[in-house]
Backbone as a chain_set.jsonl record, in Angstrom:
{"seq": "MSELKGTKVAILATNGFEESELSSPKKALEAQSIEVHVIAPESGNITAWAETDWGQKYPVDKTLDEVSADDYDALMLPGGHFNPDTLRTDEKALSFVRDFFKAGKPVGAICHAPWILINAEVVDGRRLTSVPTIAQDLKNAGAQWEDSEVVCDSALVTSRTPKDLNAFNSKLIEEIKEGRHRKQHA", "coords": {"N": [[110.636, 85.467, 107.791], [112.21, 85.049, 110.023], [114.641, 86.196, 109.461], [114.69, 88.763, 110.443], [114.555, 88.505, 113.127], [115.648, 89.475, 116.306], [116.109, 92.032, 115.548], [115.653, 95.43, 116.427], [113.332, 98.042, 116.814], [112.67, 101.44, 117.367], [109.848, 103.303, 118.255], [109.127, 106.526, 118.328], [107.161, 108.614, 120.218], [104.561, 110.747, 121.583], [101.866, 112.043, 123.615], [98.931, 112.413, 121.652], [99.56, 111.304, 119.174], [98.712, 110.048, 115.934], [96.55, 107.425, 116.031], [96.365, 105.103, 114.273], [98.725, 105.397, 112.895], [100.696, 104.64, 114.589], [99.873, 102.158, 115.616], [99.47, 100.476, 113.335], [102.063, 100.35, 111.889], [103.544, 99.258, 114.038], [102.313, 96.769, 114.47], [102.81, 95.596, 111.947], [105.623, 95.51, 111.928], [106.133, 93.87, 114.166], [104.985, 91.53, 113.208], [106.973, 90.658, 111.608], [108.772, 89.543, 113.279], [110.196, 91.493, 114.627], [111.438, 93.306, 117.362], [109.73, 95.771, 119.032], [109.822, 98.945, 120.516], [108.019, 101.382, 122.256], [108.905, 104.621, 122.618], [109.078, 107.457, 124.679], [109.01, 110.873, 125.939], [108.247, 110.852, 128.661], [107.551, 108.398, 131.247], [105.062, 105.755, 131.656], [101.907, 105.968, 130.249], [100.924, 106.877, 126.903], [98.572, 108.837, 125.108], [96.557, 108.215, 122.319], [95.463, 109.969, 119.354], [92.547, 109.538, 117.721], [91.658, 110.011, 114.835], [89.345, 111.926, 115.146], [89.02, 112.365, 117.835], [90.199, 111.765, 121.214], [91.98, 108.738, 121.623], [92.937, 105.373, 122.391], [95.02, 104.455, 125.227], [98.51, 103.92, 125.233], [101.13, 101.877, 126.345], [104.277, 103.099, 127.469], [107.381, 101.9, 126.638], [110.045, 102.584, 127.125], [111.794, 105.499, 128.28], [113.075, 108.552, 126.79], [115.334, 109.225, 128.228], [116.35, 106.772, 128.881], [117.365, 105.463, 126.672], [119.317, 105.084, 123.622], [120.196, 105.82, 120.216], [121.922, 103.831, 119.498], [120.895, 101.54, 120.595], [119.028, 100.528, 118.858], [117.896, 99.34, 115.624], [116.452, 100.751, 113.781], [114.245, 103.598, 113.332], [110.949, 104.786, 113.906], [108.542, 107.253, 113.238], [105.468, 108.238, 114.172], [102.703, 110.226, 113.001], [100.137, 112.558, 113.278], [98.772, 115.506, 114.735], [99.334, 116.801, 117.219], [101.388, 115.269, 118.477], [103.923, 115.333, 116.824], [104.249, 118.09, 116.886], [104.786, 118.628, 119.529], [107.095, 117.009, 120.007], [108.967, 118.136, 118.266], [110.034, 120.263, 119.56], [111.497, 119.286, 121.6], [114.568, 118.808, 122.795], [115.961, 116.459, 123.527], [114.544, 114.516, 122.13], [115.022, 115.372, 119.493], [117.794, 115.076, 119.306], [117.984, 112.299, 119.639], [116.694, 111.452, 117.277], [118.412, 112.603, 115.307], [120.709, 111.086, 115.763], [120.108, 108.574, 114.653], [120.176, 109.154, 111.947], [122.861, 109.971, 111.673], [124.09, 107.534, 112.118], [123.364, 106.109, 109.911], [121.036, 104.61, 109.866], [117.79, 103.151, 109.082], [114.928, 105.292, 108.885], [111.569, 106.004, 109.456], [108.83, 108.138, 108.688], [105.656, 109.578, 109.028], [102.809, 111.436, 107.857], [102.375, 114.275, 109.779], [104.796, 113.938, 111.029], [107.298, 114.555, 109.734], [107.771, 117.184, 110.57], [109.266, 116.935, 112.878], [111.646, 116.036, 111.785], [112.433, 118.293, 110.358], [113.112, 120.103, 112.431], [115.145, 118.624, 113.547], [117.0, 119.012, 111.715], [117.545, 117.461, 109.353], [116.516, 117.29, 106.783], [117.319, 118.811, 104.607], [117.923, 118.931, 101.207], [116.882, 116.408, 100.851], [114.591, 113.994, 99.433], [111.183, 113.719, 100.053], [107.892, 112.984, 101.413], [104.762, 114.028, 102.876], [101.941, 114.855, 104.97], [99.962, 117.037, 103.045], [99.637, 119.63, 104.162], [101.969, 120.409, 105.466], [103.83, 120.62, 103.522], [104.98, 123.0, 102.477], [106.474, 123.853, 104.67], [108.448, 121.887, 104.713], [109.672, 122.307, 102.209], [110.65, 124.881, 102.65], [112.621, 124.23, 104.451], [114.473, 123.087, 102.857], [113.917, 120.638, 101.691], [112.968, 118.313, 99.094], [109.9, 118.07, 98.218], [107.316, 115.745, 97.478], [104.17, 114.663, 96.213], [103.345, 111.765, 96.931], [102.483, 108.308, 97.53], [104.379, 106.825, 99.016], [107.719, 107.69, 99.754], [111.118, 107.075, 99.345], [114.281, 107.895, 100.373], [117.42, 107.131, 100.477], [117.176, 105.359, 102.821], [115.431, 106.888, 104.32], [112.16, 106.837, 104.888], [109.057, 108.01, 103.922], [105.566, 108.895, 104.231], [102.21, 110.049, 103.421], [99.546, 109.993, 104.764], [97.223, 108.088, 106.914], [95.969, 106.487, 104.958], [98.013, 105.619, 103.375], [99.378, 103.684, 104.736], [99.817, 100.861, 104.253], [101.655, 100.773, 102.086], [103.697, 102.308, 103.224], [104.429, 100.764, 105.516], [105.373, 98.414, 104.255], [107.561, 99.395, 102.742], [109.184, 100.466, 104.757], [109.849, 98.142, 106.202], [111.266, 96.803, 104.203], [113.495, 98.521, 103.969], [114.58, 98.242, 106.522], [115.361, 95.581, 106.391], [117.457, 95.859, 104.603], [119.292, 97.192, 106.164], [121.953, 99.236, 107.512], [122.63, 102.32, 105.809], [124.879, 103.799, 103.667], [124.476, 106.25, 102.429], [122.652, 107.549, 103.98], [122.269, 110.328, 106.069], [122.99, 112.918, 108.491]], "CA": [[110.464, 86.324, 108.95], [113.27, 84.865, 111.01], [115.807, 87.017, 109.134], [114.633, 90.002, 111.216], [114.547, 88.2, 114.559], [116.761, 90.154, 116.945], [116.085, 93.43, 115.123], [114.903, 96.274, 117.351], [112.904, 99.318, 116.25], [112.095, 102.414, 118.297], [108.786, 104.2, 117.793], [109.163, 107.708, 119.186], [105.85, 109.276, 120.207], [104.034, 111.296, 122.823], [100.41, 112.213, 123.543], [98.385, 113.037, 120.458], [99.959, 110.655, 117.918], [97.583, 109.453, 115.205], [96.536, 106.038, 116.514], [96.681, 104.112, 113.239], [100.093, 105.595, 112.433], [101.558, 103.905, 115.507], [99.427, 100.767, 115.762], [99.659, 99.71, 112.097], [103.471, 99.978, 111.709], [103.976, 98.397, 115.149], [101.803, 95.425, 114.168], [103.526, 95.091, 110.768], [106.991, 95.203, 112.338], [106.091, 92.698, 115.051], [104.676, 90.364, 112.375], [108.257, 90.26, 111.006], [109.611, 89.138, 114.418], [110.98, 92.637, 115.076], [111.111, 93.799, 118.698], [109.365, 97.188, 118.907], [109.674, 99.676, 121.773], [107.462, 102.726, 122.211], [109.777, 105.522, 123.373], [108.428, 108.753, 124.901], [109.736, 111.703, 126.907], [107.906, 110.459, 130.031], [107.099, 107.017, 131.423], [103.623, 105.562, 131.867], [101.131, 105.755, 129.025], [100.649, 108.016, 126.034], [97.216, 108.724, 124.577], [96.437, 108.406, 120.877], [94.396, 110.739, 118.745], [91.933, 108.598, 116.772], [91.044, 110.793, 113.769], [88.567, 113.098, 115.552], [88.913, 112.446, 119.288], [91.219, 110.999, 121.914], [91.863, 107.293, 121.455], [93.423, 104.486, 123.447], [96.31, 104.699, 125.873], [99.533, 102.953, 124.861], [102.213, 101.885, 127.335], [105.623, 103.512, 127.071], [108.345, 100.862, 126.998], [111.241, 103.23, 127.652], [111.818, 106.945, 128.09], [114.239, 109.06, 126.065], [116.486, 109.19, 129.136], [116.809, 105.386, 129.061], [117.752, 104.842, 125.403], [120.092, 105.815, 122.619], [120.034, 105.238, 118.881], [122.751, 102.626, 119.44], [120.099, 100.412, 121.078], [118.017, 100.165, 117.869], [118.282, 99.198, 114.224], [115.68, 101.698, 112.976], [113.352, 104.508, 114.052], [109.701, 105.101, 113.241], [107.894, 108.426, 113.803], [104.077, 108.417, 113.763], [102.284, 111.616, 112.906], [99.129, 113.224, 114.071], [99.141, 116.924, 114.803], [99.891, 117.18, 118.524], [102.601, 114.504, 118.757], [105.149, 115.913, 116.272], [104.38, 119.481, 117.282], [105.435, 118.59, 120.842], [108.433, 116.418, 119.925], [109.913, 118.962, 117.507], [110.638, 121.255, 120.454], [112.145, 118.529, 122.67], [115.946, 118.614, 122.34], [116.345, 115.046, 123.674], [113.926, 113.803, 121.001], [115.728, 115.757, 118.273], [119.104, 114.443, 119.357], [117.735, 110.876, 119.4], [116.415, 111.325, 115.842], [119.653, 112.904, 114.569], [121.668, 109.988, 115.921], [119.78, 107.523, 113.685], [120.678, 109.61, 110.652], [124.327, 109.925, 111.721], [124.504, 106.128, 112.077], [122.938, 105.495, 108.653], [119.966, 103.644, 110.119], [116.504, 103.508, 108.497], [113.987, 106.118, 109.633], [110.274, 106.178, 108.805], [108.033, 109.243, 109.234], [104.4, 109.679, 108.301], [101.857, 112.511, 108.148], [103.028, 115.483, 110.286], [106.065, 113.598, 111.686], [108.469, 115.259, 109.197], [108.062, 118.389, 111.359], [110.371, 116.576, 113.78], [112.843, 115.958, 110.949], [112.838, 119.669, 110.054], [113.799, 120.656, 113.594], [116.376, 117.844, 113.736], [117.876, 119.5, 110.64], [117.985, 116.335, 108.532], [115.741, 117.206, 105.545], [117.892, 119.616, 103.532], [118.36, 118.17, 100.045], [116.268, 115.072, 100.83], [113.269, 113.793, 98.831], [110.227, 113.118, 100.972], [106.498, 113.395, 101.344], [104.125, 114.252, 104.17], [100.611, 115.407, 104.798], [100.182, 118.232, 102.229], [99.625, 120.893, 104.902], [103.312, 120.821, 105.898], [104.719, 120.583, 102.358], [105.743, 124.248, 102.373], [107.464, 123.838, 105.759], [109.548, 121.027, 104.27], [110.37, 123.01, 101.124], [111.402, 125.985, 103.272], [113.777, 123.639, 105.138], [115.389, 122.57, 101.849], [113.524, 119.315, 101.199], [112.293, 118.182, 97.811], [108.641, 117.446, 98.602], [106.473, 115.233, 96.394], [102.879, 114.116, 96.631], [103.37, 110.342, 96.589], [102.068, 107.381, 98.582], [105.568, 106.577, 99.827], [108.968, 108.154, 99.155], [112.288, 106.579, 100.061], [115.527, 108.56, 100.006], [118.54, 106.594, 101.266], [116.71, 104.813, 104.096], [114.405, 107.745, 104.92], [110.876, 106.44, 104.308], [107.984, 108.911, 104.338], [104.253, 108.769, 103.604], [101.343, 111.205, 103.659], [98.431, 109.864, 105.708], [96.905, 106.684, 107.206], [95.59, 105.707, 103.761], [99.251, 105.128, 102.765], [100.088, 102.832, 105.691], [100.281, 99.583, 103.697], [102.874, 101.042, 101.314], [104.689, 102.782, 104.185], [104.903, 99.63, 106.308], [106.152, 97.524, 103.384], [108.833, 100.024, 102.382], [110.001, 100.562, 105.97], [110.375, 96.796, 106.462], [112.288, 96.557, 103.173], [114.695, 99.288, 104.332], [115.152, 97.612, 107.722], [116.043, 94.371, 105.924], [118.711, 96.282, 103.965], [120.218, 97.605, 107.218], [122.548, 100.578, 107.453], [122.791, 102.905, 104.488], [125.993, 104.75, 103.643], [124.04, 107.561, 101.966], [121.848, 108.19, 105.032], [123.133, 111.314, 106.734], [122.353, 113.957, 109.326]], "C": [[111.631, 86.21, 109.926], [114.504, 85.702, 110.704], [115.821, 88.324, 109.933], [114.547, 89.771, 112.719], [115.804, 88.796, 115.179], [116.886, 91.62, 116.546], [115.21, 94.22, 116.085], [114.6, 97.622, 116.694], [112.292, 100.171, 117.353], [110.978, 103.174, 117.591], [108.748, 105.353, 118.79], [107.829, 108.446, 119.079], [105.563, 109.899, 121.569], [102.528, 111.494, 122.638], [99.996, 112.931, 122.262], [98.894, 112.468, 119.151], [98.706, 110.091, 117.254], [97.615, 107.948, 115.452], [96.951, 105.02, 115.455], [98.128, 104.22, 112.77], [101.134, 105.057, 113.419], [101.159, 102.434, 115.505], [99.687, 99.93, 114.51], [101.133, 99.376, 111.845], [103.969, 99.04, 112.807], [103.557, 96.948, 114.872], [102.561, 94.809, 112.989], [104.961, 94.697, 111.118], [107.038, 93.954, 113.21], [105.764, 91.425, 114.278], [105.924, 89.834, 111.674], [109.262, 89.807, 112.07], [110.549, 90.239, 114.899], [110.496, 93.037, 116.467], [110.889, 95.311, 118.594], [109.192, 97.79, 120.297], [109.05, 101.031, 121.493], [108.294, 103.578, 123.172], [109.052, 106.861, 123.493], [109.26, 109.571, 125.881], [109.472, 111.296, 128.357], [107.436, 109.012, 130.067], [105.587, 106.965, 131.618], [102.928, 105.212, 130.577], [101.08, 107.041, 128.219], [99.301, 107.764, 125.37], [97.195, 109.074, 123.1], [95.357, 109.424, 120.544], [93.845, 109.832, 117.652], [91.047, 109.364, 115.791], [90.335, 112.046, 114.244], [88.449, 113.271, 117.067], [90.034, 111.621, 119.917], [90.934, 109.515, 121.803], [92.377, 106.54, 122.661], [94.736, 104.991, 124.043], [97.259, 103.569, 125.473], [100.658, 103.027, 125.891], [103.541, 102.318, 126.709], [106.583, 102.426, 127.549], [109.593, 101.452, 127.648], [111.133, 104.735, 127.419], [113.073, 107.344, 127.32], [115.499, 109.041, 126.928], [117.1, 107.8, 129.265], [117.39, 104.751, 127.806], [118.72, 105.715, 124.614], [119.85, 105.137, 121.277], [120.852, 103.963, 118.728], [121.985, 101.372, 119.852], [119.18, 99.821, 120.006], [118.593, 100.108, 116.456], [117.571, 100.191, 113.317], [114.772, 102.508, 113.896], [112.104, 104.738, 113.228], [109.026, 106.242, 113.991], [106.455, 108.522, 113.307], [103.727, 109.908, 113.747], [101.154, 111.962, 113.854], [99.56, 114.671, 114.135], [99.873, 117.262, 116.093], [101.261, 116.552, 118.796], [103.857, 115.141, 118.146], [105.345, 117.378, 116.656], [105.055, 119.578, 118.65], [106.878, 118.106, 120.731], [109.437, 117.309, 119.195], [110.542, 120.069, 118.34], [111.361, 120.599, 121.634], [113.568, 118.17, 122.217], [116.418, 117.169, 122.49], [115.778, 114.222, 122.521], [114.679, 114.112, 119.712], [117.111, 115.123, 118.205], [118.999, 112.945, 119.06], [117.518, 110.635, 117.905], [117.69, 111.535, 115.03], [120.636, 111.745, 114.613], [121.368, 108.812, 114.991], [120.31, 107.895, 112.3], [122.201, 109.537, 110.609], [124.843, 108.496, 111.587], [124.078, 105.42, 110.79], [121.817, 104.493, 108.797], [118.649, 104.1, 109.481], [115.623, 104.306, 109.464], [112.711, 106.232, 108.807], [109.506, 107.292, 109.489], [106.789, 109.407, 108.373], [103.599, 110.893, 108.774], [102.585, 113.795, 108.552], [104.4, 115.197, 110.912], [107.287, 114.268, 111.049], [108.741, 116.629, 109.84], [109.242, 118.131, 112.292], [111.681, 116.565, 112.999], [113.353, 117.349, 110.57], [113.651, 120.221, 111.221], [115.075, 119.884, 113.943], [117.416, 118.2, 112.669], [118.443, 118.382, 109.781], [117.246, 116.244, 107.188], [116.359, 117.955, 104.368], [118.439, 118.726, 102.417], [117.744, 116.79, 99.914], [114.922, 115.103, 100.102], [112.363, 113.169, 99.871], [108.828, 113.617, 100.715], [105.982, 113.532, 102.767], [102.667, 114.584, 103.903], [100.801, 116.735, 104.048], [100.259, 119.551, 103.008], [100.991, 121.325, 105.421], [104.324, 120.776, 104.745], [105.576, 121.836, 102.27], [106.796, 124.35, 103.476], [108.692, 123.029, 105.334], [110.353, 121.691, 103.159], [111.215, 124.143, 101.694], [112.649, 125.487, 103.995], [114.75, 122.977, 104.158], [115.054, 121.2, 101.291], [112.904, 119.415, 99.808], [111.019, 117.38, 98.076], [107.922, 116.929, 97.368], [105.223, 114.588, 96.966], [102.79, 112.669, 96.151], [102.974, 109.51, 97.797], [103.205, 107.085, 99.552], [106.782, 107.071, 99.041], [110.099, 107.613, 100.014], [113.531, 107.258, 99.504], [116.61, 108.065, 100.954], [118.126, 106.246, 102.686], [115.778, 105.736, 104.877], [113.098, 107.463, 104.183], [109.797, 107.38, 104.832], [106.702, 108.615, 103.572], [103.373, 109.907, 104.087], [100.364, 111.039, 104.816], [98.157, 108.384, 106.002], [96.512, 105.861, 105.98], [96.814, 105.114, 103.062], [99.979, 104.102, 103.63], [100.574, 101.503, 105.115], [101.592, 99.76, 102.934], [104.009, 101.475, 102.246], [105.288, 101.618, 104.966], [105.794, 98.709, 105.477], [107.525, 98.107, 103.071], [109.745, 100.149, 103.598], [110.62, 99.203, 106.296], [111.47, 96.446, 105.454], [113.598, 97.28, 103.526], [115.367, 98.707, 105.574], [115.905, 96.339, 107.335], [117.386, 94.715, 105.29], [119.743, 96.734, 104.986], [120.74, 99.013, 107.034], [122.753, 101.019, 106.01], [123.899, 103.951, 104.532], [125.538, 106.147, 103.253], [123.113, 108.258, 102.956], [122.75, 109.142, 105.795], [122.312, 112.295, 107.543], [122.598, 115.309, 108.7]], "O": [[111.99, 87.188, 110.581], [115.338, 85.906, 111.586], [116.882, 88.932, 110.081], [114.474, 90.723, 113.495], [116.901, 88.64, 114.641], [117.673, 92.363, 117.133], [114.157, 93.745, 116.51], [115.475, 98.255, 116.103], [111.502, 99.69, 118.165], [111.148, 103.634, 116.462], [108.381, 105.172, 119.951], [107.418, 108.851, 117.992], [106.233, 109.613, 122.561], [101.985, 111.139, 121.592], [100.615, 113.91, 121.845], [98.688, 113.08, 118.103], [97.756, 109.704, 117.933], [98.593, 107.278, 115.119], [97.799, 104.167, 115.716], [98.699, 103.238, 112.297], [102.325, 105.027, 113.107], [102.018, 101.559, 115.403], [100.091, 98.773, 114.627], [101.442, 98.208, 111.604], [104.74, 98.121, 112.529], [104.353, 96.022, 115.025], [102.916, 93.631, 113.028], [105.455, 93.668, 110.656], [107.885, 93.084, 113.012], [106.22, 90.346, 114.656], [105.937, 88.698, 111.2], [110.457, 89.7, 111.796], [111.58, 89.956, 115.51], [109.293, 93.099, 116.72], [111.762, 96.04, 118.122], [108.506, 97.225, 121.149], [109.494, 101.75, 120.599], [108.375, 103.298, 124.368], [108.475, 107.344, 122.518], [110.119, 109.027, 126.575], [110.369, 111.383, 129.195], [106.984, 108.465, 129.06], [104.923, 107.996, 131.73], [103.314, 104.268, 129.888], [101.178, 108.141, 128.762], [98.935, 106.62, 125.101], [97.741, 110.095, 122.681], [94.464, 109.7, 121.345], [94.582, 109.405, 116.763], [89.822, 109.355, 115.917], [90.677, 113.141, 113.797], [87.836, 114.233, 117.53], [90.728, 110.872, 119.229], [89.782, 109.087, 121.879], [92.27, 106.999, 123.798], [95.445, 105.815, 123.465], [96.856, 102.409, 125.386], [101.09, 104.118, 126.264], [103.87, 101.951, 125.581], [106.593, 102.075, 128.729], [110.131, 100.89, 128.602], [110.469, 105.186, 126.485], [114.02, 106.564, 127.213], [116.603, 108.861, 126.414], [118.241, 107.662, 129.707], [117.863, 103.616, 127.858], [118.911, 106.898, 124.897], [119.356, 104.011, 121.22], [120.512, 103.104, 117.914], [122.381, 100.261, 119.498], [118.613, 98.746, 120.201], [119.611, 100.725, 116.141], [118.03, 100.45, 112.204], [114.558, 102.164, 115.058], [112.173, 104.872, 112.006], [108.94, 106.221, 115.219], [106.232, 108.852, 112.143], [104.378, 110.726, 114.397], [101.209, 111.697, 115.055], [100.626, 115.018, 113.627], [100.909, 117.928, 116.07], [102.175, 117.218, 119.282], [104.783, 115.464, 118.89], [106.478, 117.852, 116.742], [105.816, 120.513, 118.899], [107.784, 118.72, 121.294], [110.634, 117.245, 119.475], [111.473, 120.737, 117.891], [111.786, 121.287, 122.562], [113.742, 117.316, 121.347], [117.199, 116.695, 121.665], [116.451, 113.335, 121.997], [114.946, 113.208, 118.921], [117.539, 114.681, 117.139], [119.816, 112.39, 118.325], [118.1, 109.712, 117.335], [118.01, 110.727, 114.158], [121.313, 111.454, 113.627], [122.295, 108.115, 114.578], [120.83, 107.046, 111.576], [122.77, 109.089, 109.615], [125.908, 108.268, 111.013], [124.401, 104.247, 110.601], [121.654, 103.617, 107.948], [118.412, 105.301, 109.351], [115.575, 104.043, 110.666], [112.759, 106.518, 107.611], [109.516, 107.397, 110.716], [106.861, 109.378, 107.144], [103.697, 111.316, 109.926], [103.338, 114.348, 107.75], [105.101, 116.136, 111.29], [108.251, 114.535, 111.766], [109.83, 117.178, 109.672], [110.104, 118.991, 112.474], [112.707, 117.031, 113.494], [114.562, 117.562, 110.47], [114.747, 120.744, 111.025], [115.983, 120.435, 114.567], [118.559, 117.746, 112.72], [119.643, 118.337, 109.507], [117.341, 115.218, 106.515], [115.946, 117.74, 103.229], [119.302, 117.879, 102.648], [118.048, 116.068, 98.964], [114.205, 116.102, 100.146], [112.74, 112.185, 100.509], [108.6, 114.531, 99.923], [106.669, 113.198, 103.732], [102.216, 114.592, 102.758], [101.715, 117.49, 104.379], [100.894, 120.497, 102.542], [101.167, 122.489, 105.782], [105.53, 120.882, 104.969], [106.777, 121.745, 102.016], [107.887, 124.873, 103.247], [109.829, 123.44, 105.567], [111.583, 121.641, 103.168], [112.355, 124.347, 101.277], [113.623, 126.226, 104.14], [115.739, 122.374, 104.578], [115.821, 120.651, 100.5], [112.388, 120.458, 99.408], [111.059, 116.152, 98.15], [107.913, 117.589, 96.329], [105.233, 114.039, 98.068], [102.227, 112.39, 95.092], [103.11, 109.946, 98.94], [103.011, 107.093, 100.767], [106.865, 106.896, 97.825], [110.053, 107.679, 101.242], [113.796, 107.199, 98.303], [116.708, 108.522, 102.092], [118.674, 106.787, 103.646], [115.374, 105.398, 105.989], [112.947, 107.803, 103.009], [109.637, 107.532, 106.043], [106.731, 108.153, 102.431], [103.718, 110.633, 105.019], [100.352, 111.849, 105.742], [98.791, 107.513, 105.405], [96.708, 104.646, 105.973], [96.674, 104.205, 102.244], [101.088, 103.691, 103.289], [101.665, 101.059, 105.471], [102.53, 98.984, 103.116], [105.152, 101.053, 102.07], [106.509, 101.497, 105.068], [106.848, 98.275, 105.942], [108.532, 97.401, 103.126], [110.956, 99.956, 103.482], [111.801, 99.131, 106.634], [112.488, 95.857, 105.82], [114.68, 96.708, 103.394], [116.595, 98.686, 105.661], [116.965, 96.051, 107.89], [118.347, 93.957, 105.42], [120.943, 96.671, 104.719], [120.063, 99.875, 106.474], [123.011, 100.21, 105.119], [123.855, 104.878, 105.341], [126.134, 107.133, 103.687], [122.817, 109.442, 102.789], [123.882, 108.791, 106.131], [121.116, 112.479, 107.317], [122.152, 116.326, 109.233]]}, "num_chains": 1, "name": "protein.A"}
């Protein structure tokens, strides 16, 4: 575990993220001695969506105005429906995401979060998965979509739903251990 001490990961989210898709990766990363920051467009708290209703509030560690991709070793994007739908229209969020790809840093996205990747224009020619309801959106953006528990394409780790979180968390941690990837690109 000490090999990842000093590693910092940003979790970009806003109101309406699927609770388990933030809490489970955050817990798994922290168990590896990784420092995790919840990043959001606004300060204060963001509220989770817990499968069928609003869930707990989570504190925002830093706002998009306070950070850059240079501050972190990797990025994680939780899904849910509302969260990525909001972030995919936020130019600061899209720029933040793009910068991780330009730097070759690992990025994880689960469920509906690849919507953000579509608008950041980083999926063309990439292999990935997502919740099946956005598969056609990804294909239309040039991605090679597959229905798998976890897909990794040059440090881009994607999964479908909360049932895939164990595989997603393990693969994301593995990619973070590997560090920057030359084939990762924007």
